[in-house]
C-alpha positions in Angstrom: 277.2 163.8 86.3 277.0 162.1 89.6 279.3 159.2 90.6 277.8 155.8 91.1 279.6 154.2 94.0 282.3 155.8 96.2 285.6 154.3 95.1 287.6 155.5 98.1 286.1 154.2 101.3 287.0 154.9 104.9 288.5 151.9 106.8 289.5 151.4 110.5 292.8 149.7 111.3 293.1 147.9 114.6 296.3 146.6 116.3 296.3 142.8 115.9 298.8 142.3 118.8 296.5 143.9 121.4 293.5 142.0 120.1 295.3 138.6 120.0 296.7 138.9 123.5 293.3 139.9 125.0 294.7 142.8 127.1 292.8 144.1 130.1 290.5 146.8 128.7 290.4 148.8 132.0 294.2 149.1 132.3 295.1 149.5 128.6 293.4 150.7 125.5 293.2 149.5 121.9 295.1 151.2 119.1 293.0 152.2 116.1 293.8 154.3 113.0 291.3 155.7 110.5 292.4 155.8 106.8 291.1 155.5 103.3 291.7 152.9 100.6 290.8 152.5 96.9 288.3 149.6 96.7 289.1 148.9 93.1 292.9 148.5 93.5 292.8 146.8 97.0 289.7 144.6 97.3 291.2 142.5 100.1 291.6 143.6 103.7 294.3 146.2 104.3 297.2 145.6 106.7 299.8 148.2 107.6 302.6 148.5 110.1 301.8 151.3 112.5 302.9 152.4 115.9 300.8 151.1 118.8 301.1 153.3 121.9 299.9 150.5 124.2 302.4 147.9 123.0 305.1 150.6 122.7 306.3 149.2 119.3 305.4 149.0 115.6 302.9 146.3 115.0 300.6 145.1 112.2 297.2 146.9 112.1 294.5 145.1 110.2 291.3 146.3 108.7 288.1 145.7 110.8 284.4 146.0 109.9 282.6 149.1 110.9 
């Protein structure tokens, strides 16, 4: 039998500190991570603490739309 909807979806996490400060895009980049989440267990947006190589510290990375 085939599954109906895919329960585990791919999400993109983006550094909230870099976005909030509006860093210069030519000089510095924007930290993004790709991960998966279970949509039934976590219906709200995902936020994880990950390392940002542009801020040189651990910051909150929030889920963004594709």
